Structures are given as C-alpha cells and as structure tokens.
MIVEX-199734 format. One record per residue (C-alpha): x, y negated, z; residue in one letter; residue number from 0. Coordinates in steps of 0.5 Angstrom, whole numbers, plus 500, padded with zeros to 3 digits. Each point is the difference from the previous one (the first is absolute). Example, Ala and Ser with C-alpha at 12.3 -4.5 7.8 and 13.67 -1.06 7.14 Angstrom:
<nufis>
<nufi px="525" py="509" pz="516" resn="A" resi="0"/>
<nufi px="502" py="493" pz="498" resn="S" resi="1"/>
</nufis>
This chain:
<nufis>
<nufi px="442" py="516" pz="849" resn="X" resi="0"/>
<nufi px="499" py="492" pz="498" resn="X" resi="1"/>
<nufi px="497" py="499" pz="493" resn="X" resi="2"/>
<nufi px="506" py="497" pz="497" resn="X" resi="3"/>
<nufi px="506" py="505" pz="502" resn="X" resi="4"/>
<nufi px="495" py="506" pz="498" resn="X" resi="5"/>
<nufi px="499" py="496" pz="493" resn="X" resi="6"/>
<nufi px="508" py="499" pz="499" resn="X" resi="7"/>
<nufi px="500" py="507" pz="502" resn="X" resi="8"/>
<nufi px="496" py="503" pz="495" resn="X" resi="9"/>
<nufi px="503" py="495" pz="494" resn="X" resi="10"/>
<nufi px="507" py="502" pz="502" resn="X" resi="11"/>
<nufi px="498" py="507" pz="500" resn="X" resi="12"/>
<nufi px="497" py="500" pz="493" resn="X" resi="13"/>
<nufi px="505" py="497" pz="497" resn="X" resi="14"/>
<nufi px="505" py="505" pz="503" resn="X" resi="15"/>
<nufi px="494" py="506" pz="498" resn="X" resi="16"/>
<nufi px="500" py="497" pz="493" resn="X" resi="17"/>
<nufi px="509" py="500" pz="499" resn="X" resi="18"/>
<nufi px="501" py="507" pz="503" resn="X" resi="19"/>
<nufi px="508" py="499" pz="500" resn="X" resi="20"/>
<nufi px="501" py="502" pz="507" resn="X" resi="21"/>
<nufi px="495" py="506" pz="500" resn="X" resi="22"/>
<nufi px="506" py="505" pz="503" resn="X" resi="23"/>
<nufi px="502" py="495" pz="506" resn="X" resi="24"/>
<nufi px="496" py="502" pz="506" resn="X" resi="25"/>
<nufi px="493" py="503" pz="502" resn="X" resi="26"/>
<nufi px="496" py="493" pz="498" resn="X" resi="27"/>
<nufi px="501" py="500" pz="493" resn="X" resi="28"/>
<nufi px="497" py="506" pz="497" resn="X" resi="29"/>
<nufi px="494" py="499" pz="505" resn="X" resi="30"/>
<nufi px="498" py="493" pz="498" resn="X" resi="31"/>
<nufi px="501" py="504" pz="493" resn="X" resi="32"/>
<nufi px="495" py="504" pz="502" resn="X" resi="33"/>
<nufi px="494" py="496" pz="499" resn="X" resi="34"/>
<nufi px="499" py="493" pz="497" resn="X" resi="35"/>
<nufi px="495" py="497" pz="504" resn="X" resi="36"/>
<nufi px="502" py="498" pz="508" resn="X" resi="37"/>
<nufi px="495" py="500" pz="505" resn="X" resi="38"/>
<nufi px="503" py="496" pz="507" resn="X" resi="39"/>
<nufi px="502" py="507" pz="503" resn="X" resi="40"/>
<nufi px="504" py="502" pz="495" resn="X" resi="41"/>
<nufi px="504" py="495" pz="500" resn="X" resi="42"/>
<nufi px="501" py="500" pz="507" resn="X" resi="43"/>
<nufi px="502" py="508" pz="499" resn="X" resi="44"/>
<nufi px="505" py="497" pz="495" resn="X" resi="45"/>
<nufi px="503" py="494" pz="505" resn="X" resi="46"/>
<nufi px="501" py="506" pz="505" resn="X" resi="47"/>
<nufi px="503" py="505" pz="495" resn="X" resi="48"/>
<nufi px="505" py="494" pz="498" resn="X" resi="49"/>
<nufi px="507" py="502" pz="504" resn="X" resi="50"/>
<nufi px="502" py="493" pz="498" resn="X" resi="51"/>
<nufi px="506" py="502" pz="496" resn="X" resi="52"/>
<nufi px="500" py="495" pz="496" resn="X" resi="53"/>
<nufi px="502" py="504" pz="494" resn="X" resi="54"/>
<nufi px="495" py="498" pz="496" resn="X" resi="55"/>
<nufi px="501" py="493" pz="501" resn="X" resi="56"/>
<nufi px="507" py="499" pz="497" resn="X" resi="57"/>
<nufi px="498" py="505" pz="495" resn="X" resi="58"/>
<nufi px="495" py="495" pz="497" resn="X" resi="59"/>
<nufi px="499" py="496" pz="494" resn="X" resi="60"/>
<nufi px="494" py="496" pz="504" resn="X" resi="61"/>
<nufi px="503" py="497" pz="506" resn="X" resi="62"/>
<nufi px="501" py="492" pz="500" resn="X" resi="63"/>
<nufi px="502" py="497" pz="497" resn="X" resi="64"/>
<nufi px="495" py="503" pz="495" resn="X" resi="65"/>
<nufi px="494" py="497" pz="500" resn="X" resi="66"/>
<nufi px="496" py="507" pz="502" resn="X" resi="67"/>
<nufi px="505" py="499" pz="507" resn="X" resi="68"/>
<nufi px="499" py="506" pz="502" resn="X" resi="69"/>
<nufi px="502" py="503" pz="508" resn="X" resi="70"/>
<nufi px="498" py="506" pz="500" resn="X" resi="71"/>
<nufi px="503" py="502" pz="506" resn="X" resi="72"/>
<nufi px="499" py="493" pz="503" resn="X" resi="73"/>
<nufi px="492" py="501" pz="499" resn="X" resi="74"/>
<nufi px="500" py="507" pz="503" resn="X" resi="75"/>
<nufi px="503" py="498" pz="506" resn="X" resi="76"/>
<nufi px="495" py="495" pz="501" resn="X" resi="77"/>
<nufi px="495" py="504" pz="499" resn="X" resi="78"/>
<nufi px="502" py="506" pz="504" resn="X" resi="79"/>
<nufi px="502" py="495" pz="506" resn="X" resi="80"/>
<nufi px="492" py="498" pz="499" resn="X" resi="81"/>
<nufi px="498" py="506" pz="501" resn="X" resi="82"/>
<nufi px="504" py="502" pz="506" resn="X" resi="83"/>
<nufi px="497" py="493" pz="503" resn="X" resi="84"/>
<nufi px="494" py="501" pz="498" resn="X" resi="85"/>
<nufi px="498" py="508" pz="501" resn="X" resi="86"/>
<nufi px="503" py="499" pz="507" resn="X" resi="87"/>
<nufi px="496" py="501" pz="507" resn="X" resi="88"/>
<nufi px="499" py="495" pz="503" resn="X" resi="89"/>
<nufi px="502" py="496" pz="494" resn="X" resi="90"/>
<nufi px="502" py="493" pz="504" resn="X" resi="91"/>
<nufi px="507" py="504" pz="502" resn="X" resi="92"/>
<nufi px="503" py="502" pz="494" resn="X" resi="93"/>
<nufi px="501" py="493" pz="497" resn="X" resi="94"/>
<nufi px="504" py="498" pz="505" resn="X" resi="95"/>
<nufi px="504" py="505" pz="502" resn="X" resi="96"/>
<nufi px="501" py="502" pz="492" resn="X" resi="97"/>
<nufi px="502" py="492" pz="498" resn="X" resi="98"/>
<nufi px="505" py="499" pz="506" resn="X" resi="99"/>
<nufi px="506" py="502" pz="503" resn="X" resi="100"/>
<nufi px="499" py="495" pz="506" resn="X" resi="101"/>
<nufi px="494" py="503" pz="502" resn="X" resi="102"/>
<nufi px="503" py="508" pz="500" resn="X" resi="103"/>
<nufi px="506" py="497" pz="504" resn="X" resi="104"/>
<nufi px="494" py="498" pz="504" resn="X" resi="105"/>
<nufi px="497" py="506" pz="502" resn="X" resi="106"/>
<nufi px="507" py="504" pz="500" resn="X" resi="107"/>
<nufi px="501" py="494" pz="506" resn="X" resi="108"/>
<nufi px="493" py="501" pz="504" resn="X" resi="109"/>
<nufi px="501" py="508" pz="499" resn="X" resi="110"/>
<nufi px="507" py="500" pz="503" resn="X" resi="111"/>
<nufi px="497" py="496" pz="506" resn="X" resi="112"/>
<nufi px="494" py="503" pz="501" resn="X" resi="113"/>
<nufi px="506" py="507" pz="501" resn="X" resi="114"/>
<nufi px="503" py="496" pz="504" resn="X" resi="115"/>
<nufi px="494" py="499" pz="504" resn="X" resi="116"/>
<nufi px="498" py="507" pz="500" resn="X" resi="117"/>
<nufi px="508" py="502" pz="504" resn="X" resi="118"/>
<nufi px="498" py="496" pz="505" resn="X" resi="119"/>
<nufi px="493" py="502" pz="501" resn="X" resi="120"/>
<nufi px="501" py="507" pz="499" resn="X" resi="121"/>
<nufi px="507" py="502" pz="503" resn="X" resi="122"/>
<nufi px="499" py="507" pz="501" resn="X" resi="123"/>
<nufi px="503" py="502" pz="507" resn="X" resi="124"/>
<nufi px="505" py="506" pz="497" resn="X" resi="125"/>
<nufi px="502" py="502" pz="493" resn="X" resi="126"/>
<nufi px="505" py="501" pz="495" resn="X" resi="127"/>
<nufi px="503" py="496" pz="495" resn="X" resi="128"/>
<nufi px="495" py="495" pz="496" resn="X" resi="129"/>
<nufi px="495" py="503" pz="506" resn="X" resi="130"/>
<nufi px="503" py="497" pz="505" resn="X" resi="131"/>
<nufi px="498" py="494" pz="498" resn="X" resi="132"/>
<nufi px="493" py="502" pz="497" resn="X" resi="133"/>
<nufi px="496" py="506" pz="501" resn="X" resi="134"/>
<nufi px="498" py="505" pz="495" resn="X" resi="135"/>
<nufi px="493" py="499" pz="501" resn="X" resi="136"/>
<nufi px="500" py="492" pz="500" resn="X" resi="137"/>
<nufi px="503" py="501" pz="492" resn="X" resi="138"/>
<nufi px="495" py="504" pz="498" resn="X" resi="139"/>
<nufi px="495" py="495" pz="503" resn="X" resi="140"/>
<nufi px="503" py="495" pz="496" resn="X" resi="141"/>
<nufi px="503" py="503" pz="494" resn="X" resi="142"/>
<nufi px="493" py="505" pz="498" resn="X" resi="143"/>
<nufi px="495" py="495" pz="500" resn="X" resi="144"/>
<nufi px="506" py="495" pz="496" resn="X" resi="145"/>
<nufi px="501" py="505" pz="495" resn="X" resi="146"/>
<nufi px="493" py="503" pz="498" resn="X" resi="147"/>
<nufi px="496" py="494" pz="500" resn="X" resi="148"/>
<nufi px="505" py="497" pz="494" resn="X" resi="149"/>
<nufi px="499" py="507" pz="497" resn="X" resi="150"/>
<nufi px="492" py="499" pz="500" resn="X" resi="151"/>
<nufi px="500" py="493" pz="498" resn="X" resi="152"/>
<nufi px="504" py="503" pz="493" resn="X" resi="153"/>
<nufi px="496" py="505" pz="500" resn="X" resi="154"/>
<nufi px="494" py="495" pz="499" resn="X" resi="155"/>
<nufi px="504" py="496" pz="495" resn="X" resi="156"/>
<nufi px="501" py="506" pz="495" resn="X" resi="157"/>
<nufi px="493" py="502" pz="500" resn="X" resi="158"/>
<nufi px="499" py="493" pz="498" resn="X" resi="159"/>
<nufi px="505" py="501" pz="495" resn="X" resi="160"/>
<nufi px="498" py="506" pz="497" resn="X" resi="161"/>
<nufi px="493" py="498" pz="500" resn="X" resi="162"/>
<nufi px="502" py="493" pz="496" resn="X" resi="163"/>
<nufi px="505" py="505" pz="495" resn="X" resi="164"/>
<nufi px="494" py="505" pz="499" resn="X" resi="165"/>
<nufi px="506" py="505" pz="502" resn="X" resi="166"/>
<nufi px="494" py="507" pz="500" resn="X" resi="167"/>
<nufi px="501" py="506" pz="503" resn="X" resi="168"/>
<nufi px="507" py="501" pz="503" resn="X" resi="169"/>
<nufi px="503" py="507" pz="499" resn="X" resi="170"/>
<nufi px="507" py="503" pz="503" resn="X" resi="171"/>
<nufi px="504" py="500" pz="493" resn="X" resi="172"/>
<nufi px="498" py="493" pz="500" resn="X" resi="173"/>
<nufi px="503" py="499" pz="506" resn="X" resi="174"/>
<nufi px="505" py="504" pz="499" resn="X" resi="175"/>
<nufi px="503" py="496" pz="493" resn="X" resi="176"/>
<nufi px="499" py="494" pz="504" resn="X" resi="177"/>
<nufi px="505" py="502" pz="506" resn="X" resi="178"/>
<nufi px="505" py="503" pz="495" resn="X" resi="179"/>
<nufi px="500" py="493" pz="496" resn="X" resi="180"/>
<nufi px="501" py="496" pz="507" resn="X" resi="181"/>
<nufi px="505" py="505" pz="502" resn="X" resi="182"/>
<nufi px="504" py="499" pz="494" resn="X" resi="183"/>
<nufi px="498" py="492" pz="499" resn="X" resi="184"/>
<nufi px="499" py="503" pz="492" resn="X" resi="185"/>
<nufi px="497" py="493" pz="499" resn="X" resi="186"/>
<nufi px="508" py="496" pz="502" resn="X" resi="187"/>
<nufi px="503" py="505" pz="494" resn="X" resi="188"/>
<nufi px="499" py="495" pz="495" resn="X" resi="189"/>
<nufi px="497" py="505" pz="495" resn="X" resi="190"/>
<nufi px="506" py="503" pz="498" resn="X" resi="191"/>
<nufi px="502" py="500" pz="507" resn="X" resi="192"/>
<nufi px="506" py="496" pz="500" resn="X" resi="193"/>
<nufi px="497" py="496" pz="505" resn="X" resi="194"/>
<nufi px="496" py="493" pz="501" resn="X" resi="195"/>
<nufi px="502" py="492" pz="498" resn="X" resi="196"/>
<nufi px="497" py="497" pz="508" resn="X" resi="197"/>
<nufi px="506" py="497" pz="501" resn="X" resi="198"/>
<nufi px="506" py="500" pz="493" resn="X" resi="199"/>
<nufi px="494" py="497" pz="495" resn="X" resi="200"/>
<nufi px="502" py="505" pz="494" resn="X" resi="201"/>
<nufi px="505" py="505" pz="503" resn="X" resi="202"/>
<nufi px="497" py="506" pz="502" resn="X" resi="203"/>
<nufi px="501" py="502" pz="508" resn="X" resi="204"/>
<nufi px="499" py="505" pz="504" resn="X" resi="205"/>
<nufi px="501" py="497" pz="507" resn="X" resi="206"/>
<nufi px="492" py="498" pz="502" resn="X" resi="207"/>
<nufi px="498" py="507" pz="499" resn="X" resi="208"/>
<nufi px="507" py="502" pz="504" resn="X" resi="209"/>
<nufi px="498" py="495" pz="506" resn="X" resi="210"/>
<nufi px="493" py="502" pz="500" resn="X" resi="211"/>
<nufi px="502" py="507" pz="501" resn="X" resi="212"/>
<nufi px="504" py="499" pz="505" resn="X" resi="213"/>
<nufi px="495" py="496" pz="504" resn="X" resi="214"/>
<nufi px="494" py="505" pz="500" resn="X" resi="215"/>
<nufi px="505" py="506" pz="501" resn="X" resi="216"/>
<nufi px="503" py="496" pz="506" resn="X" resi="217"/>
<nufi px="493" py="499" pz="501" resn="X" resi="218"/>
<nufi px="497" py="507" pz="500" resn="X" resi="219"/>
<nufi px="506" py="503" pz="504" resn="X" resi="220"/>
<nufi px="499" py="496" pz="505" resn="X" resi="221"/>
<nufi px="493" py="501" pz="501" resn="X" resi="222"/>
<nufi px="502" py="507" pz="499" resn="X" resi="223"/>
<nufi px="504" py="499" pz="506" resn="X" resi="224"/>
<nufi px="495" py="498" pz="504" resn="X" resi="225"/>
<nufi px="496" py="505" pz="498" resn="X" resi="226"/>
<nufi px="505" py="505" pz="503" resn="X" resi="227"/>
<nufi px="501" py="496" pz="506" resn="X" resi="228"/>
<nufi px="492" py="501" pz="501" resn="X" resi="229"/>
<nufi px="500" py="507" pz="498" resn="X" resi="230"/>
<nufi px="506" py="502" pz="505" resn="X" resi="231"/>
<nufi px="496" py="495" pz="506" resn="X" resi="232"/>
<nufi px="493" py="504" pz="500" resn="X" resi="233"/>
<nufi px="502" py="507" pz="497" resn="X" resi="234"/>
<nufi px="507" py="500" pz="502" resn="X" resi="235"/>
<nufi px="500" py="496" pz="506" resn="X" resi="236"/>
<nufi px="505" py="497" pz="499" resn="X" resi="237"/>
<nufi px="500" py="493" pz="502" resn="X" resi="238"/>
<nufi px="505" py="494" pz="497" resn="X" resi="239"/>
<nufi px="506" py="499" pz="499" resn="X" resi="240"/>
<nufi px="502" py="505" pz="496" resn="X" resi="241"/>
<nufi px="508" py="501" pz="499" resn="X" resi="242"/>
<nufi px="503" py="498" pz="493" resn="X" resi="243"/>
<nufi px="500" py="507" pz="497" resn="X" resi="244"/>
<nufi px="492" py="501" pz="501" resn="X" resi="245"/>
<nufi px="495" py="499" pz="494" resn="X" resi="246"/>
<nufi px="498" py="493" pz="502" resn="X" resi="247"/>
<nufi px="506" py="497" pz="500" resn="X" resi="248"/>
<nufi px="503" py="504" pz="494" resn="X" resi="249"/>
<nufi px="494" py="497" pz="496" resn="X" resi="250"/>
<nufi px="499" py="493" pz="504" resn="X" resi="251"/>
<nufi px="508" py="498" pz="498" resn="X" resi="252"/>
<nufi px="501" py="501" pz="493" resn="X" resi="253"/>
<nufi px="493" py="498" pz="499" resn="X" resi="254"/>
<nufi px="500" py="494" pz="504" resn="X" resi="255"/>
<nufi px="507" py="498" pz="496" resn="X" resi="256"/>
<nufi px="496" py="501" pz="493" resn="X" resi="257"/>
<nufi px="496" py="495" pz="502" resn="X" resi="258"/>
<nufi px="504" py="495" pz="502" resn="X" resi="259"/>
<nufi px="503" py="501" pz="492" resn="X" resi="260"/>
<nufi px="494" py="501" pz="497" resn="X" resi="261"/>
<nufi px="498" py="493" pz="504" resn="X" resi="262"/>
<nufi px="506" py="496" pz="498" resn="X" resi="263"/>
<nufi px="500" py="503" pz="494" resn="X" resi="264"/>
<nufi px="493" py="497" pz="497" resn="X" resi="265"/>
<nufi px="502" py="494" pz="504" resn="X" resi="266"/>
<nufi px="506" py="498" pz="496" resn="X" resi="267"/>
<nufi px="496" py="503" pz="494" resn="X" resi="268"/>
<nufi px="494" py="495" pz="501" resn="X" resi="269"/>
<nufi px="504" py="494" pz="501" resn="X" resi="270"/>
<nufi px="503" py="501" pz="494" resn="X" resi="271"/>
<nufi px="493" py="502" pz="496" resn="X" resi="272"/>
<nufi px="496" py="494" pz="496" resn="X" resi="273"/>
<nufi px="495" py="497" pz="505" resn="X" resi="274"/>
<nufi px="495" py="499" pz="494" resn="X" resi="275"/>
<nufi px="500" py="507" pz="498" resn="X" resi="276"/>
<nufi px="497" py="502" pz="506" resn="X" resi="277"/>
<nufi px="495" py="497" pz="505" resn="X" resi="278"/>
<nufi px="504" py="494" pz="502" resn="X" resi="279"/>
<nufi px="495" py="498" pz="505" resn="X" resi="280"/>
<nufi px="501" py="506" pz="504" resn="X" resi="281"/>
<nufi px="509" py="500" pz="499" resn="X" resi="282"/>
<nufi px="500" py="498" pz="507" resn="X" resi="283"/>
<nufi px="495" py="506" pz="504" resn="X" resi="284"/>
<nufi px="503" py="505" pz="495" resn="X" resi="285"/>
<nufi px="507" py="499" pz="502" resn="X" resi="286"/>
<nufi px="498" py="499" pz="508" resn="X" resi="287"/>
<nufi px="496" py="507" pz="499" resn="X" resi="288"/>
<nufi px="507" py="503" pz="498" resn="X" resi="289"/>
<nufi px="504" py="496" pz="505" resn="X" resi="290"/>
<nufi px="495" py="504" pz="505" resn="X" resi="291"/>
<nufi px="502" py="506" pz="498" resn="X" resi="292"/>
<nufi px="506" py="499" pz="500" resn="X" resi="293"/>
<nufi px="500" py="498" pz="507" resn="X" resi="294"/>
<nufi px="495" py="505" pz="502" resn="X" resi="295"/>
<nufi px="506" py="505" pz="498" resn="X" resi="296"/>
<nufi px="506" py="496" pz="503" resn="X" resi="297"/>
<nufi px="498" py="499" pz="506" resn="X" resi="298"/>
<nufi px="498" py="507" pz="501" resn="X" resi="299"/>
<nufi px="507" py="502" pz="498" resn="X" resi="300"/>
<nufi px="502" py="496" pz="505" resn="X" resi="301"/>
<nufi px="495" py="503" pz="506" resn="X" resi="302"/>
<nufi px="503" py="507" pz="498" resn="X" resi="303"/>
<nufi px="508" py="496" pz="501" resn="X" resi="304"/>
<nufi px="499" py="495" pz="506" resn="X" resi="305"/>
<nufi px="494" py="502" pz="503" resn="X" resi="306"/>
<nufi px="496" py="495" pz="505" resn="X" resi="307"/>
<nufi px="494" py="496" pz="501" resn="X" resi="308"/>
<nufi px="502" py="495" pz="495" resn="X" resi="309"/>
<nufi px="502" py="505" pz="494" resn="X" resi="310"/>
<nufi px="493" py="503" pz="501" resn="X" resi="311"/>
<nufi px="496" py="494" pz="501" resn="X" resi="312"/>
<nufi px="503" py="498" pz="494" resn="X" resi="313"/>
<nufi px="498" py="506" pz="496" resn="X" resi="314"/>
<nufi px="493" py="502" pz="503" resn="X" resi="315"/>
<nufi px="499" py="492" pz="499" resn="X" resi="316"/>
<nufi px="501" py="501" pz="492" resn="X" resi="317"/>
<nufi px="498" py="507" pz="500" resn="X" resi="318"/>
<nufi px="494" py="497" pz="503" resn="X" resi="319"/>
<nufi px="499" py="495" pz="495" resn="X" resi="320"/>
<nufi px="501" py="504" pz="494" resn="X" resi="321"/>
<nufi px="494" py="505" pz="502" resn="X" resi="322"/>
<nufi px="496" py="493" pz="501" resn="X" resi="323"/>
<nufi px="502" py="497" pz="493" resn="X" resi="324"/>
<nufi px="499" py="506" pz="496" resn="X" resi="325"/>
<nufi px="494" py="498" pz="496" resn="X" resi="326"/>
<nufi px="501" py="492" pz="501" resn="X" resi="327"/>
<nufi px="508" py="501" pz="497" resn="X" resi="328"/>
<nufi px="503" py="503" pz="494" resn="X" resi="329"/>
<nufi px="500" py="507" pz="503" resn="X" resi="330"/>
<nufi px="493" py="501" pz="498" resn="X" resi="331"/>
<nufi px="504" py="500" pz="491" resn="X" resi="332"/>
<nufi px="501" py="507" pz="502" resn="X" resi="333"/>
<nufi px="493" py="502" pz="502" resn="X" resi="334"/>
<nufi px="498" py="496" pz="494" resn="X" resi="335"/>
<nufi px="504" py="503" pz="495" resn="X" resi="336"/>
<nufi px="498" py="506" pz="502" resn="X" resi="337"/>
<nufi px="493" py="499" pz="498" resn="X" resi="338"/>
<nufi px="502" py="498" pz="494" resn="X" resi="339"/>
<nufi px="504" py="505" pz="497" resn="X" resi="340"/>
<nufi px="495" py="506" pz="502" resn="X" resi="341"/>
<nufi px="495" py="495" pz="497" resn="X" resi="342"/>
<nufi px="504" py="500" pz="494" resn="X" resi="343"/>
<nufi px="502" py="507" pz="500" resn="X" resi="344"/>
<nufi px="492" py="502" pz="500" resn="X" resi="345"/>
<nufi px="499" py="496" pz="494" resn="X" resi="346"/>
<nufi px="506" py="503" pz="496" resn="X" resi="347"/>
<nufi px="496" py="506" pz="501" resn="X" resi="348"/>
<nufi px="494" py="498" pz="498" resn="X" resi="349"/>
<nufi px="502" py="497" pz="494" resn="X" resi="350"/>
<nufi px="504" py="507" pz="499" resn="X" resi="351"/>
<nufi px="493" py="503" pz="500" resn="X" resi="352"/>
<nufi px="497" py="496" pz="496" resn="X" resi="353"/>
<nufi px="505" py="501" pz="495" resn="X" resi="354"/>
<nufi px="500" py="507" pz="500" resn="X" resi="355"/>
<nufi px="492" py="499" pz="499" resn="X" resi="356"/>
<nufi px="501" py="496" pz="494" resn="X" resi="357"/>
</nufis>
C-alpha cells in the first residue's frame, strides 16, 4: 500500500471512529470501533469488509465541502483495489485487467480466437451436439487447467491476504457465518434492512442487492448445470446433448437468464452511480467484467437455442476468458469478501469472549 493512500485511509477511519454516527450501517463500523489503533492489515481488512453501499457517505456531516473532506467509501475502495492488485499472483497481470475494459475485451477476443482454432484443428470424426465440433476430451484438456490454475492463483492471493490481516485460526463456524452474510448480502441492507444508497443518493434501494443476488444465483445454477452434466456423462454414460426437461437444461436456462438480468441491472446501476465514491481508476475494468459475465450467459443461452460452431466458439471463448481472468478481474472480490467476513466473524467471537471474561 502506498504511504499516501495508507495515511489518508487511516485519517478518515480515525475520524469515523471518533464520530460513530454510522455504527449500524454495515460490518465496517462495528469492526473499526473494536479498536483505536489501526495497523496496515487492519485497514486492508476494513476495506474488504466494505461493500461500497455508500450509505455512510450520504449520512455523513463531514463530507466535502467540510474541511475533513471524508469520503470513506471512496478511500476504502482504493485500498481494497490496491490489495487485490498487490496480493495477486502473479501481480503484474492484475493492474492491467482491473483497470481496463479494453484489456478485458482483448482477452475475450483472444479466447474466442483460440476456441475457433481448436474447433478447426481438433474437430472429431463423429459426435452429437457441440461434441460434433469439439470432443469431450479436447474440452477437458482446454478447460480443466484454465479453471484450476486460476483457482490456485486465487488461493495464493488469499493466503497472502489472511497473513496480512492477521486472520488467525479459522473454524467452520466462522466460515458458516461468512457464507450466511454473503448469501443474504446483509451488508447491502443499509443497516436497517431498507437497502443501500449506491445509485440514488440519499434514498434507499434494494436494487443493487437484488441484481447481485440474481447474478450469483444464476451463476450457481449454471455451475450446477455443468456439474449435473459431468455426473451424467461419467457416471450415467449419458453424454450431451440433453433434452429440455433434463437437469442440465432445467438449471442452465433459468441460470443463464438470471445472469443476464443481474449483469444488465448492475451495469445500469453502475452507470448511474457517482464514480468518485468508488475506485474511479478501475471503473472501465469493472464495467468490462460485468459485461463479460453477461456475455458468458447470453452466448450460452444462444448456443442452447441455435447450436452451431459459431455460437459454440463464442460461448466457449467467453468462458475461457472468464476462467483465465478470475484472479485479475473484479471476480476476485467475492473470494476476498468472503475471507474478510470470515475474519470478522472470528474477531467478533474473540471480542465477545474477552468481554465475557471481563
């Protein structure tokens, strides 16, 4: 973390800690109020707890033109972005794809081109559905390393994050609490459950939470569809293509539709939001990542509806790009946020035990 960024984040956090007006807004404020001195790792942890709902900004009496000039969502977004780039492995890739939607688009084009090349060079002698264009073995050879290697890179980054924030020994109950908060998106609830202020200033709205939930649920349904297809292929000797009322289609079609709807909703809200309350430097990369998710889902639905080599190449190219960019795009925020929520659950438990002992 740069010294200037670190100093400004500490200045604003200490003012918030003295004021305490926003105590009930989200997990950030109870966490910062548990202490009075903030090490570098503490600031990184608070930044990754922040969901950028912006409710604290619109409620704050010390925002510009006040001389304190507080913009806590903005400075935490900058620290959070710095942590994703600094802790990524290998680090040089992160800044490029986080910052630039053009770089993401370039990666998508390259991914699609590689799949077209694979379709040309590896076309099997026989097969049904998309296996007529690319065999199952070739798909596994391409996508297994493209999925597993980025997960390994994310694992290295999360290990670095956990050491930096002093996460300590993690128990199943901490992870369970974190998963519960993440599933409900509790920290987008505005403190009283009325929603956040992301796109419409001092009015509350649940639209961002609903769009996030639609996108995540759609993603999980699509992952379930792929998993069901894998089980059917290997354990039931039932390769694709699958009929409309089969489990892969029953999960994949609504999943794809939810992903498209969620991505469209998030782009709409992002276009309406004030850029200076987030990390303006990476605005283009964030929009590009959301659009990439929408493209993955839309091309998957088109492939189901129309079939053919072109839609297969477009869809698989988008999926390949998404997998390879996971550690170096906004996708990584989900992993960091889950780690931050788990560390916070552990810290709350430790504080409760200490208070009980006193």
